[in-house]
C-alpha positions, 0 to 999 in steps of 0.5 A: 486481480488474483493475488500470488501466493505470499507468506501472509503477515499477521495483520494489516498495517496499523501504523502509529503517528510518525510511521509513515515511511520515511518509502470510471465510475465509482463504486455503488453506495454501501448501505451502512450496517446496524450493530449493538456497540460492545463496551469500549468498542468505537470509544469517542466515536461519534454516531451511535448504533450505525457503522460502515459496512466491511469493505475496502476503500481506495483512498487518494491520499493527499499530500502532507498526511501520514497514512496514519493520518488517514486511517484515523480520518476513516475511523471517524467517518466509519464510526469504528476504530477496526481500520488499518491501511494496505501499504505506507505512503510518505507524507509527501507522496499522494495517491492510492491508500487502500483501506480496510474497514471491520472484517476487511482488515484481514484482507490487507495482509494480501493487498500489502505484497501486490505490486505498486505503480508510480509517477515520480519526479527526480531532481538530479544535482542535489542529494538530501539526507532523506533522499526526498525533498522533505530532508536538507541538502547535503551535496550539490553538484551541477547537473546541467551537463548530464545527457538525456542519454545518459539519464535513460541508461542510469534508469535502465540499470535500475530495471528489473530484479535488483538489490536495493539499499532501502533509504536510511530514514525509513520505517524498517526496523533495526533491533526494534527501533524504526530506522528513522528514529536511529537517524534522528538521534544522530546515529549513522544507519546502514540498512543491508541490500534486498532483493526487489523487482522494478518491472518497469521504469520509464522516462517521461520527461527531462526538464532543464529550468534551472541551470544547475539541476535536472528534473526527471519524470519517471513511471514505475511499476515494482514489487512491494518493498521497493523505495522510489526514494532509493531509486532517485538517489541511485540514478543520481549516484550512477550519474555522479551528481547526486539526486533526490525525489521531489514528487511521488504519486501512487497511481496503483496497488495491484488492480486497485487504481486512482480511476476508483479511489475517492478523496477524504472530501468525498468520503466525509460527504458519504460518512458512514457509508464510506466503503467502496467494495464491500467485503464479498465484492473485494475478495471476488475481484481479488482472488480466485473463486470457489463456491460451496454448498451448505455442509462445506460452508459450515465446516469451513467456517468452524475452521475445518479443512475441504477436499482440494478443488485444484485451484492454485495460490489463495482464493476465496470461498463463498457459501451458497448465499453468496457470502464469503466464508474464508481465504483458503490455500491447498496443501497436503491434499487439504483445502485449508483456511488461511483466514475465516471471514464468515460472521462469527 
């Protein structure tokens, strides 16, 4: 997976409780790294002296947990507080959640912007306050007469580059406060539309098990920032019957897929060796690669620029020992580090 150039975020998502969005073969085991604990680091975490290696974990998040809940669990298993995630999943959602441990948390700024894929179920005939099954039903309209052809047309209209209004019950901030908090306080929230790209929106099945509702299974690939709940809402609005999301499973974040995802039970058994992709391997898989000699590695590790190599987009630079030095981009005739990842 090669990440497209993007303005880096200031850091990985380190979610707080309640902010979760109201939106193959296993990798080889990694030997834990022994470190000397600094005072205050990892306070309250079990397992003195042994913590997880730096790297990424692809987790299959279970339903009923916030993304923060998963981060908290990984902190305990990895025995370090330096853990973050690469893009929130709603509590009801399951599937791929990319977790960074140690220095790999700095890679999450790029993971967050990757395209994402989902399977989902939309229920036509009922609208809810949250646009998903977590919220109260606010309107019902019999949907039994909606045809498969009309459903296909509604989905087609939501494909491509579209202007999407995010769900009001979302983690988007309005004047510093999360939208979902404003809604819970009784405020009417209207979020501005934003441009997103739905590159694939396939109809998998239409189920008519009840007389007044229709359940529609879909497969979606979209840009970061797309709300699948909003797709469900907008499809229902277009068909005149309302709609909401009843199931959501994230199947991929970039090239990280369910095929390599570990359950939390898997990780419990492996702890503290929880990392699936060590730092250098994760960067080598996610970015174009440039290898440099010892002198250039030293310059770059101290934040100095290198001569350009003509590589587009951010890329990973490795030293002569194969260790990851930095993520670099070329501008103004120089190759400069966006983030330095060499050990201090």
